C-alpha positions as CSV (number, residue, x, y, z in Angstrom):
1,M,-11.0,-9.6,-14.9
2,D,-12.1,-6.0,-15.7
3,A,-9.5,-3.8,-14.0
4,R,-9.6,-0.1,-14.4
5,I,-7.7,3.0,-13.3
6,A,-9.3,4.7,-10.3
7,G,-10.5,8.3,-10.6
8,P,-11.5,11.0,-8.1
9,K,-14.9,9.5,-7.6
10,D,-13.3,6.3,-6.4
11,V,-11.4,7.8,-3.5
12,D,-13.8,6.6,-0.8
13,A,-14.2,3.1,-2.2
14,V,-10.4,2.8,-2.5
15,A,-9.9,4.1,1.1
16,E,-12.5,1.8,2.5
17,T,-11.0,-1.3,1.0
18,I,-7.5,-0.4,2.2
19,A,-8.9,0.4,5.7
20,L,-10.6,-2.9,6.0
21,A,-7.8,-4.9,4.5
22,F,-5.1,-3.4,6.7
23,R,-7.1,-3.2,9.9
24,D,-5.5,-6.5,11.2
25,D,-2.2,-6.2,9.4
26,P,0.7,-7.3,11.6
27,V,2.4,-3.9,11.2
28,W,-0.3,-1.4,10.4
29,G,-2.9,-2.8,12.9
30,P,-0.8,-2.0,16.0
31,A,0.8,1.2,14.5
32,L,-2.7,2.8,13.9
33,E,-4.4,1.4,17.0
34,A,-6.5,4.1,18.7
35,A,-6.2,4.6,22.4
36,D,-9.9,3.8,22.8
37,G,-9.8,0.8,20.5
38,G,-12.0,2.5,17.8
39,T,-11.5,2.1,14.1
40,G,-13.3,5.2,12.8
41,H,-10.1,7.0,12.0
42,L,-8.8,4.3,9.6
43,H,-10.9,5.3,6.6
44,P,-9.9,9.0,6.8
45,F,-6.3,8.0,7.4
46,W,-6.1,5.8,4.3
47,R,-8.2,8.3,2.4
48,F,-5.1,10.6,2.3
49,F,-3.2,7.8,0.4
50,A,-6.1,7.3,-2.0
51,E,-6.2,11.1,-2.7
52,G,-2.4,11.2,-3.0
53,G,-2.1,8.2,-5.3
54,I,-5.0,8.6,-7.7
55,P,-3.8,11.8,-9.5
56,H,-0.6,9.8,-10.6
57,G,-2.8,7.6,-12.7
58,H,-1.6,4.2,-11.4
59,V,-4.2,3.2,-8.8
60,W,-5.9,0.2,-10.3
61,L,-9.1,-1.5,-9.0
62,V,-11.6,-4.2,-9.7
63,D,-15.2,-3.2,-9.0
64,G,-17.3,-5.2,-6.7
65,P,-21.1,-5.8,-7.3
66,R,-22.2,-3.2,-4.7
67,G,-20.0,-0.3,-5.7
68,E,-17.1,-1.4,-3.4
69,A,-13.6,-1.8,-4.6
70,A,-13.1,-5.5,-4.6
71,T,-9.3,-5.2,-4.9
72,V,-6.9,-2.2,-5.2
73,A,-3.3,-1.8,-6.3
74,L,-2.0,1.6,-5.5
75,W,1.2,2.2,-7.4
76,I,3.4,5.3,-7.2
77,P,5.4,6.0,-10.4
78,P,9.1,7.0,-10.5
79,G,9.8,10.4,-9.1
80,A,6.4,10.9,-7.5
81,D,5.4,11.1,-3.8
82,E,2.8,9.1,-2.0
83,L,1.4,12.2,-0.3
84,T,1.7,15.9,-0.8
85,E,3.2,17.9,2.0
86,E,-0.2,19.1,3.0
87,Q,-1.6,15.5,3.0
88,E,1.3,14.3,5.1
89,Q,0.8,17.0,7.6
90,A,-3.0,16.3,7.8
91,A,-2.4,12.6,8.3
92,D,0.1,13.3,11.1
93,A,-2.4,15.7,12.7
94,L,-5.1,13.1,12.6
95,M,-2.9,10.4,14.1
96,Q,-1.6,12.7,16.8
97,R,-5.2,13.2,17.9
98,I,-5.9,9.5,17.9
99,L,-2.8,7.9,19.3
100,T,-1.2,8.2,22.7
101,P,2.0,10.3,22.7
102,E,4.1,7.1,22.9
103,R,2.3,5.5,20.0
104,F,2.5,8.6,17.9
105,D,6.2,8.7,18.4
106,A,6.4,5.1,17.3
107,Y,4.2,5.9,14.3
108,R,6.6,8.6,13.2
109,R,9.6,6.4,13.7
110,L,8.0,3.7,11.6
111,W,7.6,6.0,8.7
112,T,11.3,6.9,9.0
113,L,12.2,3.2,8.8
114,F,10.1,2.9,5.6
115,E,11.9,5.9,4.0
116,Q,15.3,4.6,5.0
117,S,14.6,1.2,3.5
118,H,13.3,2.6,0.2
119,P,15.7,2.5,-2.7
120,H,16.4,5.7,-4.6
121,D,19.1,4.9,-7.1
122,T,17.0,3.1,-9.8
123,P,13.7,4.5,-11.1
124,H,10.9,2.1,-10.3
125,M,7.2,1.6,-9.8
126,Y,6.4,1.5,-6.0
127,L,3.5,-0.7,-4.9
128,S,2.5,1.4,-1.9
129,L,-0.6,-0.7,-1.1
130,L,-2.3,-3.9,-2.4
131,A,-5.6,-4.5,-0.7
132,T,-8.5,-6.9,-1.2
133,H,-11.9,-6.2,0.4
134,P,-12.7,-8.8,3.1
135,E,-15.8,-9.9,1.1
136,H,-13.7,-10.8,-1.9
137,R,-10.7,-12.6,-0.2
138,G,-9.7,-16.1,-1.3
139,Q,-10.7,-15.6,-5.0
140,G,-7.2,-14.7,-6.2
141,I,-8.3,-11.4,-7.6
142,G,-5.5,-9.5,-5.8
143,Q,-2.9,-11.7,-7.4
144,R,-4.4,-11.4,-10.8
145,L,-4.5,-7.6,-10.5
146,L,-0.9,-7.6,-9.4
147,A,0.1,-9.7,-12.4
148,E,-1.9,-7.5,-14.8
149,T,-0.2,-4.3,-13.6
150,L,3.2,-5.9,-13.5
151,A,2.8,-7.0,-17.2
152,R,2.2,-3.3,-18.1
153,F,5.4,-2.3,-16.3
154,D,7.3,-5.2,-17.9
155,A,6.3,-3.9,-21.3
156,E,7.8,-0.5,-20.4
157,G,11.0,-2.1,-18.9
158,V,10.3,-0.6,-15.5
159,P,11.3,-2.5,-12.3
160,S,9.1,-2.6,-9.2
161,Y,9.5,-2.3,-5.4
162,L,7.3,-3.0,-2.4
163,E,7.4,-3.5,1.4
164,S,5.5,-6.6,2.6
165,T,4.1,-6.0,6.1
166,N,2.6,-9.5,6.4
167,P,4.9,-12.5,6.1
168,A,1.9,-14.6,5.0
169,N,2.0,-12.6,1.7
170,D,5.7,-12.9,1.0
171,H,5.4,-16.1,-1.0
172,R,2.7,-14.5,-3.2
173,Y,5.0,-11.7,-4.1
174,E,7.8,-14.1,-4.7
175,R,5.6,-16.0,-7.1
176,A,5.0,-12.7,-8.9
177,G,8.7,-12.3,-9.4
178,F,9.7,-10.2,-6.4
179,R,12.7,-11.1,-4.3
180,P,13.6,-10.0,-0.8
181,V,16.3,-7.4,-0.7
182,G,16.2,-6.1,2.9
183,G,13.8,-5.3,5.7
184,F,13.4,-4.0,9.2
185,S,11.3,-4.6,12.3
186,A,8.2,-2.5,13.2
187,V,8.7,-0.2,16.2
188,L,6.0,-1.4,18.5
189,D,6.1,-5.1,18.4
190,G,9.0,-6.0,16.1
191,A,6.8,-7.3,13.3
192,A,8.8,-8.1,10.2
193,V,8.7,-5.8,7.2
194,T,10.3,-7.3,4.1
195,S,11.6,-5.0,1.3
196,M,11.2,-6.7,-2.1
197,W,12.4,-5.9,-5.6
198,R,11.4,-7.1,-9.0
199,D,13.3,-6.5,-12.2
200,A,11.3,-5.9,-15.4
201,R,10.8,-9.0,-17.5
202,G,10.6,-9.5,-21.3
203,P,11.7,-7.2,-24.1
204,V,12.1,-3.5,-23.6
205,G,10.6,-1.0,-26.1
């Protein structure tokens, strides 16, 4: 599998794959649901995360045959932020225009729950998003990309953390070495979010 680090020219492809992959996610589907039922805001919303993550140098992707990102792993390194303050404000402004006031309040509270759940004591790689384009699902490429990136962090002796927003994926993360360490319920419908941690494997240095 030919995985590579995404660059600025890949922002739209990365955002599109994330938008498509998380459109029906048990947590993010309801949280980002527009009042009119439209989905046109999803690409620009997730584009903020692509723009925020790519400069850190740890957004990995596998190219599809038509220029799409077949699968994407968006990692945030220790001490870095997912979004700049300006990107966070712009994302909030977008969702405030799209969501009803009640849903926007739930959206903001959901982010607070993510932040409260996130560990801050031990430096780690944070898997913000792992997404596979719908046209490439069922081929195992997401799992292979995950394994490839984890092997790199193992070589550096760096642990990893993620939040699983779909229980159907929990066993896949456990197979990759993650273990549940906590969790919370989504604001709107009580969907489960599972916090998972993985210690680095193998020799350090």
